N, C-alpha and C positions, 0 to 999 in steps of 0.2 A: 159146843171146844169143850169148855171149862170144865163143865159134867166130868165126858174122858179125861182130861188132864187128871182135876184131881182123883177118880177112881182109880189110873195106873200112877201116879203118880200116890200112891198112900199103897197101892201094891209094893210099888217098888222100895221106897224108904223101909217099909215092915219090912221087906225081902232081908232088905242093908240091915236091920238088927237084928237078923235073926229070930223071929217070933212069930210066933203060925197065928191065922188069923182069928185060932179062938179063942189062944193066951190074949190077946187086945182084943177082940171082944170083950170078956169075963172083968180084964183089966180097967179095960174102958167101963166098969157099971149097965154095961151090952145085954141081950144075948149074945149065945155062943157067935149066932149067921148073921152076926152084923156087919163085920166087916168082910166077910167069907160076901155076901149080897152085894157092896157096894163096889168093894174090887170086877166081879161077875155085871158089874151096868145095871146091877135090879133093882139098886137104894142109889144115894144121894145121903152126906152127912149135911143136916142144919148144922148152919154157923157158928151152933154154943160145939155141936157136935165135934166142929172139922176144928173146931180151937181145943175139945179135949184130944184131941187124935197128935194133933201142936206138940200139945206140952206130952199125952205119952212120951212123942217124936222126938221129946225137949229142943224144940225147933221153930220160931218165931211164925206168924203164918207171911212173910214175907218168905224170910227160906223157905218151906214150903211148895213158897210159887212160884222162883225164881228158878226155870227152865233153864237156867246157864249154870246151874251147879247142881251138875250128878248125886251126887255124896253131900246135905246139905250138913247134916252129925259132923261127920270128920275135922270137913271144909273150920264147925267154929269149933270145932278141940285147939284144933293148928292154929286158930288164928288167938284161940285164950293165949299157948304156949308160947305163940310168937312176941304177945305184945307181954312177956315174961324178962326175955332177952334184952343185955347189952346193945347196946349200936356196934361192936365190931361183930357180933354172933349175930345179927339179925342180919349186915351186909352175908356174913359169909353161908348166909340161907341161902338169901336173894340170889346170890351168885350162884344155889347148886336150881335151883328154882330155873331160875336165868336158861342155865347151859341143859337140863332135862327137856327143855320147851324147845329148846334151840335143834333139838337130837329128834326129837316128837317127826 
């Protein structure tokens, strides 16, 4: 169960970053087929390898395994930006988000 999730999640997040499997593999210091083998269910990363993958994607392992967050990289950036807003601006953004969710 977690093996397939891990393999699929790496593919999902890599695609969101718009980086090729080969480029990611080489950036991680691995052979050029490392990520491809993982995504094609032929291999799994070691725990240390998964940590390196998370670092590469600029997310924490917790964010990696959060199935409820489709795009943790964007969410992380958004939260960082929201923290910089004053109370009034933050309330305005919260109202917009609530309205978008209501229309969904």
